[in-house]
N, C-alpha and C positions, 0 to 999 in steps of 0.2 A: 617487556613493556617500558620499564623503567629507564633502559638504556636508550630506547627509542625517543622517550620523552626529553631525556637528558640531551640527547643528539639535537633534536628539534630546537631546544631551548638554546644551545650553543650556536647553532646555525642562525637563529634569529637575532642574537647578540652580535655576531659577526656581520650580518646584514646592516644592522643599524649602526655599526662602526663607520661605515662609509659616509655617514651624515656630517657635513661640515657645518657647524652651527653659525660660524661667521658667514658662511656663504648664504645660508638660510636668512640670516639678519639682513644681508645685502639685498636680497630678494624682496624682503619685507618692507625696508626703507624705501626701495625703488617703486614698490607698488603705492606705498603711501604718498610718495611724491607724485605719482601719475594721478592719483585719485584727486590730490589737492591741486595740481596744475590743471587738470580737466574742467575745474569748475570755473576757470577764467577763460576758457576758450573762445567765446563768443562776447566776453565782456570788453568794453572799450577801455583802453589803458587809463583814461582819467578816472575811471570808476574803481581802479584797484587801489586799496588803501595801504598805507605805510605797513600795517600789521600784516597784511596779506603778502607784501613783498619780504617781509622779515621772516614769515613763516616759511615761503618758498626758497629762500636763500639758506634758512638753517637746515631744511630738509636736503637741499642740493649738497650743502657742505658734508652733512652726515652721509649722504650716499657715496659722495666721492672719497671720503676718508675710509669708510667700511669696504667699499667695492675695489679700491685701488690694486689690492694684490691679485684680484681675479681677471683684471684687463688683459692679462698676457695669455690667458688660457684660449684654447682652441674651442671651436663650437661644440664638438662631440663631448669634450671633458666637462664644459658648462652644462651641456643637457643632462649629462649623468649626474652632476651635482644637484642640479634642479630637481631631477626625479627623486633623488634621495631625500629631498626636503618635504616631499609630500608625506 
């Protein structure tokens, strides 16, 4: 019984090691940018404040720098990484 528990624990640790924290951070920042940008979808450009623009540019810059290493990955690999972040 102890061996079975040890094996299960090791298998769980091995599965979690596939999680790429940097990629998960990329997903999180991308989602934050999407939520923020969606607030302005129907707003006239003259109603967007300088503060709004600064926030969107900052989030875009963060996303671009964090996600840059993943731009060359294929779709299947990206989906696997995304699944591991859940």
